[in-house]
NUGU-996512 format. One record per residue (C-alpha): residue in one letter; x, y, z. Coordinates in steps of 0.5 Angstrom, whole numbers, padded with zeros to 4 digits, always signed. Layout:
residues N
AXYZ ...
END
This chain:
residues 512
M+0031+0067-0015 D+0034+0071-0010 N+0034+0067-0003 S+0036+0073+0001 P+0032+0075+0007 N+0032+0082+0005 S+0029+0081-0001 D+0022+0084-0002 S+0020+0080-0008 L+0021+0074-0005 T+0017+0076+0002 T+0012+0078-0003 E+0012+0072-0007 L+0012+0067-0002 D+0008+0071+0003 L+0013+0070+0009 T+0013+0073+0016 Q+0017+0078+0019 D+0020+0072+0023 Y+0023+0068+0017 A+0029+0073+0016 V+0030+0072+0024 E+0030+0064+0024 K+0034+0064+0017 A+0040+0067+0020 H+0041+0061+0025 L+0041+0056+0019 Q+0048+0053+0017 K+0050+0051+0010 H+0053+0044+0011 F+0048+0040+0006 G+0052+0039+0000 R+0051+0034-0006 K+0053+0028-0003 E+0050+0029+0004 V+0043+0030+0000 L+0044+0024-0004 F+0045+0019+0002 F+0040+0023+0006 T+0035+0021+0001 I+0037+0014+0001 C+0036+0014+0008 C+0029+0017+0007 L+0027+0012+0002 V+0030+0005+0004 G+0027+0003+0010 V+0029-0004+0012 D+0024-0005+0018 T+0019-0006+0013 I+0022-0011+0008 G+0020-0017+0012 Q+0013-0014+0012 I+0012-0013+0005 A+0015-0020+0003 S+0010-0023+0008 V+0005-0022+0003 G+0008-0027-0002 A+0011-0027-0009 E+0005-0022-0011 A+0008-0017-0007 F+0015-0017-0011 T+0011-0016-0017 W+0007-0010-0015 L+0013-0007-0012 I+0016-0007-0019 I+0009-0004-0022 L+0009+0001-0017 A+0016+0003-0018 A+0014+0005-0025 V+0007+0008-0024 F+0009+0012-0017 F+0016+0012-0015 I+0019+0015-0021 P+0013+0020-0023 S+0014+0022-0015 G+0021+0024-0016 L+0020+0028-0022 V+0015+0032-0018 F+0019+0033-0012 A+0025+0035-0017 E+0021+0041-0020 L+0018+0043-0013 G+0025+0043-0009 T+0028+0047-0015 A+0023+0052-0016 F+0022+0053-0008 P+0028+0051-0005 E+0027+0055+0002 E+0027+0052+0009 G+0021+0047+0010 G+0020+0045+0003 P+0013+0040+0004 Y+0010+0045+0009 L+0012+0051+0004 W+0009+0048-0002 A+0002+0046+0001 R+0002+0053+0004 L+0003+0056-0002 A-0002+0052-0006 F-0008+0051-0001 G-0007+0056+0005 R-0004+0056+0012 L-0010+0052+0015 A-0009+0046+0010 A-0002+0047+0011 S-0002+0046+0018 I-0006+0040+0018 N-0002+0037+0013 N+0004+0039+0017 F+0002+0036+0023 L+0000+0029+0020 Y+0007+0029+0016 W+0011+0031+0023 I+0007+0026+0028 T+0008+0020+0023 N+0016+0020+0025 P+0016+0020+0032 V+0011+0015+0032 W+0015+0011+0027 F+0021+0012+0031 G+0019+0010+0038 G+0015+0004+0034 T+0017+0000+0028 L+0024+0002+0028 T+0026+0001+0035 I+0022-0006+0035 A+0026-0008+0029 A+0032-0006+0032 I+0031-0010+0038 A+0028-0016+0034 A+0035-0016+0030 V+0039-0016+0037 E+0034-0022+0039 T+0035-0026+0033 F+0043-0025+0032 F+0045-0024+0039 M+0040-0028+0044 D+0038-0034+0039 G+0031-0031+0038 N+0030-0030+0046 S+0026-0024+0048 M+0029-0019+0052 S+0027-0018+0059 T+0023-0012+0060 L+0029-0008+0063 A+0033-0009+0057 F+0028-0008+0052 Y+0027-0001+0055 A+0034+0000+0056 F+0036-0001+0049 G+0029+0002+0046 L+0031+0009+0050 A+0038+0009+0048 F+0036+0008+0041 I+0031+0013+0041 W+0035+0018+0044 I+0041+0017+0040 G+0037+0019+0034 T+0034+0025+0038 F+0041+0028+0040 A+0044+0026+0033 A+0038+0031+0030 I+0039+0036+0035 L+0047+0037+0033 S+0048+0041+0027 F+0048+0038+0020 K+0056+0038+0020 V+0056+0033+0025 G+0049+0030+0025 K+0049+0028+0018 W+0054+0022+0019 I+0049+0018+0021 P+0045+0018+0015 I+0052+0018+0011 L+0054+0011+0015 G+0047+0009+0014 A+0047+0009+0007 F+0053+0005+0007 A+0051+0000+0012 R+0045-0001+0007 F+0050-0003+0001 I+0054-0007+0005 V+0048-0011+0008 L+0045-0012+0001 G+0052-0014-0002 L+0053-0019+0004 F+0046-0022+0003 T+0047-0022-0004 V+0053-0026-0004 A+0050-0031+0001 L+0044-0032-0003 V+0048-0034-0009 L+0052-0039-0005 Y+0046-0042-0001 A+0042-0043-0007 I+0048-0047-0010 K+0049-0051-0003 N+0041-0052-0001 G+0037-0050-0007 M+0031-0045-0006 H+0025-0047-0001 G+0021-0041-0002 V+0016-0039-0008 H+0016-0041-0015 A+0015-0037-0022 G+0008-0038-0022 D+0007-0035-0015 F+0008-0028-0018 G+0001-0027-0021 V-0003-0021-0019 S-0010-0020-0016 K-0014-0015-0013 S-0014-0017-0006 G-0006-0017-0007 L-0006-0010-0009 V-0011-0008-0003 G-0006-0012+0001 T+0000-0009-0001 L-0001-0002-0004 A-0001+0003+0002 L+0005-0001+0005 I+0009+0000-0002 L+0007+0007-0003 F+0009+0008+0005 N+0016+0005+0003 F+0016+0009-0004 V+0015+0016-0001 G+0021+0021+0002 F+0024+0025-0004 E+0021+0031-0001 N+0024+0030+0006 P+0031+0033+0004 S+0028+0040+0002 S+0025+0041+0009 A+0032+0043+0010 G+0032+0047+0003 D+0036+0054+0006 E+0041+0049+0009 M+0043+0046+0002 K+0049+0049-0001 D+0046+0049-0008 A+0039+0046-0008 Q+0037+0047-0015 K+0043+0043-0018 D+0043+0038-0012 I+0036+0036-0011 P+0035+0033-0019 Y+0042+0029-0018 S+0040+0026-0011 V+0033+0024-0014 A+0036+0021-0020 R+0041+0017-0017 S+0037+0015-0010 S+0031+0012-0014 V+0036+0007-0018 A+0039+0005-0011 A+0032+0005-0007 I+0029+0000-0013 L+0035-0005-0012 L+0035-0004-0004 Y+0028-0006-0004 G+0028-0011-0010 V+0034-0015-0008 P+0032-0016-0001 I+0025-0018-0002 L+0026-0023-0007 G+0032-0026-0003 V+0027-0027+0003 L+0022-0030-0002 L+0026-0035-0005 V+0030-0037+0002 L+0024-0038+0007 P+0018-0042+0005 T+0012-0037+0005 E+0009-0039+0011 Q+0015-0038+0015 V+0016-0030+0013 S+0014-0026+0019 G+0013-0018+0018 L+0017-0017+0024 T+0023-0021+0023 G+0023-0024+0016 F+0029-0020+0013 V+0033-0022+0019 D+0031-0029+0019 S+0033-0029+0011 I+0040-0026+0013 K+0041-0031+0018 A+0039-0037+0014 A+0043-0035+0008 F+0049-0034+0013 T+0049-0041+0015 V+0053-0042+0008 F+0059-0039+0012 G+0058-0043+0018 G+0052-0046+0021 S+0045-0050+0019 V+0038-0050+0018 T+0033-0055+0021 A+0027-0058+0017 D+0023-0053+0020 G+0027-0047+0018 T+0030-0045+0024 A+0037-0043+0023 T+0043-0043+0027 L+0050-0040+0026 T+0057-0042+0028 G+0064-0040+0027 M+0065-0035+0021 G+0057-0035+0020 A+0056-0032+0027 L+0061-0027+0026 L+0058-0024+0020 G+0051-0025+0023 G+0053-0021+0028 F+0056-0016+0024 A+0050-0016+0019 A+0046-0015+0026 I+0050-0008+0028 L+0049-0006+0020 F+0041-0007+0021 V+0041-0003+0027 L+0045+0003+0024 C+0040+0002+0018 V+0034+0003+0022 L+0037+0008+0026 S+0039+0012+0020 S+0032+0012+0017 G+0029+0015+0024 V+0035+0020+0024 A+0034+0023+0017 W+0026+0023+0017 T+0026+0027+0024 M+0031+0032+0021 G+0027+0033+0016 S+0020+0033+0019 D+0022+0037+0025 R+0024+0042+0021 A+0018+0043+0017 L+0014+0043+0023 A+0019+0049+0026 V+0018+0053+0020 G+0010+0052+0021 G+0012+0055+0028 Y+0015+0062+0025 D+0011+0062+0019 G+0004+0063+0023 S+0002+0055+0022 A+0004+0053+0029 P+0006+0056+0036 R+0011+0061+0035 W+0015+0058+0040 L+0016+0052+0036 G+0019+0056+0030 V+0026+0057+0034 F+0032+0055+0031 S+0038+0054+0035 E+0044+0059+0034 K+0049+0054+0036 Y+0047+0048+0032 G+0042+0051+0027 T+0037+0046+0028 P+0030+0046+0031 V+0032+0044+0038 R+0025+0045+0041 V+0021+0040+0036 N+0027+0035+0036 Y+0026+0034+0044 I+0018+0034+0043 S+0020+0028+0038 G+0024+0025+0042 I+0019+0025+0048 V+0013+0023+0043 A+0017+0017+0041 T+0019+0015+0048 V+0011+0015+0050 I+0010+0011+0044 L+0015+0006+0046 I+0012+0005+0053 L+0005+0006+0051 A+0005+0001+0046 H+0009-0004+0049 T+0005-0004+0055 I-0002-0005+0051 S+0001-0010+0047 D+0003-0014+0054 G+0010-0015+0051 N+0008-0018+0044 T+0013-0015+0040 A+0010-0017+0033 K+0003-0014+0035 Y+0006-0008+0037 F+0010-0007+0031 S+0004-0008+0026 V-0001-0004+0030 V+0004+0002+0030 L+0006+0001+0023 G-0001+0002+0021 I-0002+0008+0024 A+0005+0011+0021 I+0003+0009+0014 S-0004+0012+0015 T-0002+0019+0017 T+0004+0019+0012 L+0000+0018+0006 M-0005+0023+0008 S+0000+0028+0008 Y+0001+0027+0001 L-0006+0029-0001 A-0004+0036+0000 I+0003+0035-0003 F+0002+0032-0010 P-0003+0037-0012 S+0001+0043-0010 L+0005+0041-0017 W+0000+0043-0021 K-0003+0049-0017 L+0003+0052-0016 R+0004+0052-0024 V-0002+0056-0024 S-0002+0061-0018 H+0006+0062-0019 P+0008+0062-0026 D+0013+0067-0026 V+0017+0063-0021 P+0024+0060-0024 R+0024+0053-0025 P+0031+0050-0027 Y+0027+0043-0027 R+0020+0042-0030 A+0017+0036-0029 P+0013+0033-0035 A+0005+0033-0036 A+0005+0037-0029 R-0003+0036-0029 F-0003+0029-0030 L+0002+0027-0025 S-0001+0031-0020 T-0008+0028-0021 W-0005+0021-0022 L-0001+0021-0016 T-0006+0024-0011 L-0011+0019-0014 L-0006+0013-0012 I-0005+0016-0005 A-0013+0017-0004 F-0014+0010-0006 A-0009+0007-0002 T-0011+0011+0004 I-0018+0009+0003 Q-0016+0001+0003 L-0012+0002+0009 M-0017+0004+0013 A-0023+0000+0010 P-0020-0006+0006 G-0024-0009+0000 L-0029-0003+0000 G-0032-0003-0006 D-0031-0010-0007 G-0033-0014-0001 W-0030-0010+0005 F-0027-0014+0010 A-0029-0020+0007 G-0025-0026+0005 D-0018-0024+0002 Y-0019-0017+0004 T-0020-0019+0012 P-0013-0017+0015 D-0009-0022+0019 G-0011-0023+0026 W-0018-0020+0025 T-0025-0023+0023 E-0030-0020+0019 D-0035-0018+0024 E-0029-0013+0027 R-0029-0009+0021 W-0032-0003+0025 K-0027-0004+0031 F-0021-0004+0025 L-0024+0002+0022 G-0024+0006+0029 T-0016+0004+0030 E-0015+0008+0024 L-0020+0014+0024 I-0019+0016+0031 P-0012+0017+0031 V-0012+0021+0025 A-0018+0025+0027 I-0014+0027+0033 F-0008+0029+0029 V-0013+0033+0025 F-0016+0037+0031 L-0009+0038+0033 G-0007+0041+0026 V-0013+0046+0027 L-0011+0048+0034 F-0004+0049+0032 W-0006+0054+0026 I-0011+0057+0031 M-0005+0058+0036 G-0001+0061+0030 K-0006+0067+0029 P-0001+0072+0033 T+0005+0071+0029 R+0000+0072+0022 E-0003+0078+0025 R+0004+0081+0027 S+0006+0080+0020 G+0000+0082+0016 V+0000+0075+0012 E-0006+0071+0010 D-0009+0066+0014 
END
């Protein structure tokens, strides 16, 4: 496919606006094969949710393995085709727009984008703070001043990394990928030594059975962790060779992600008694407990204290953990901000959002907006929760998961739709059974979204084992409201963005 901005065939095939060529001229090609791979790993492996998954119990590990086979790997096949057949900037937005039009794509794109500043200012920031408190403050909470100082620094370091060109900003995802491997390696060695010295105190083989309530309780969370293959394609025009590098990164990052999730989650389950696994600090608590083999002790109630080499390695692991969550936020911000900016110059959002910096080749305006939204989330959620970080973590994570999953309701079906509507587009890689993959993955996402908002619907809504922790059965409508109201607001804003993009569409004579 001719990717030149002067290609009339490309403009006609993809229904591009006049502003496409203007903004594409500002993009810089610093995104090579290794960068795409490390970037994808940072998008896929979010260490902030390892404790949340493990807190469900051994059944969550079983579902993780099952869903890796029936969701994660199939989704990689889908995005290997879409990313190579349509390698232009704004990948996930462009695919949804070509398949279903600009209105649907605008709504979908807003959901895809808003997730990330909410997630960055919410769960990622609080996970980083929890790691610092665990390893450097003996589990004591930061003062309000320290909380905001650390949180704001964390958010804006990530924001400025996204603003810089890929030539510079790419180093945080690269270092973040290596940080994941180092933390996993240290944790694995410590686990083996811990087991030899102290034995295992967590789950047993019989605890790994599955149930319907276990599926409902873990499905949305695991799928949230298993999406992200498509995010590097948001910078498609900045890749040196997207049609070769995307399948390469999908194949290798899928193996890395399964290991980087599976080993830590299994380790948490084996080291800590299930009742001691916290959704917020489960992973860092397990690291701390395992690292006592290098120096330290664990009391009868599971409280770990590190000394000597254990304390030194624990502090090193905490720094790497913070880098891991920071790199997740930076990688997703780089991708989703580009998707929103592409919507700006493509007529699905206000034109002023669709501006790429001539100096940096990045969507600076959207980057700043993301940083501001993340800051507001940090302040608002901390204030509403009265400083209860665990409560803050779970509420924001729920919103992030729901908006993320809903955005894939337009992305997964686009595989089969584009096979039908754009059959002549060259496809260097073709996913097998495209119709089945589109249908199956969309149904899984739809089911997970429904069960996230109304747990147990169809089999005892909000009753018995389907009642989320911290809620009672008579609070089902309140719970549903906390999920639906933010989504309704985001959908409205997506429609509003589409309306505000009308002048761009009219000027270029493209479809609505």
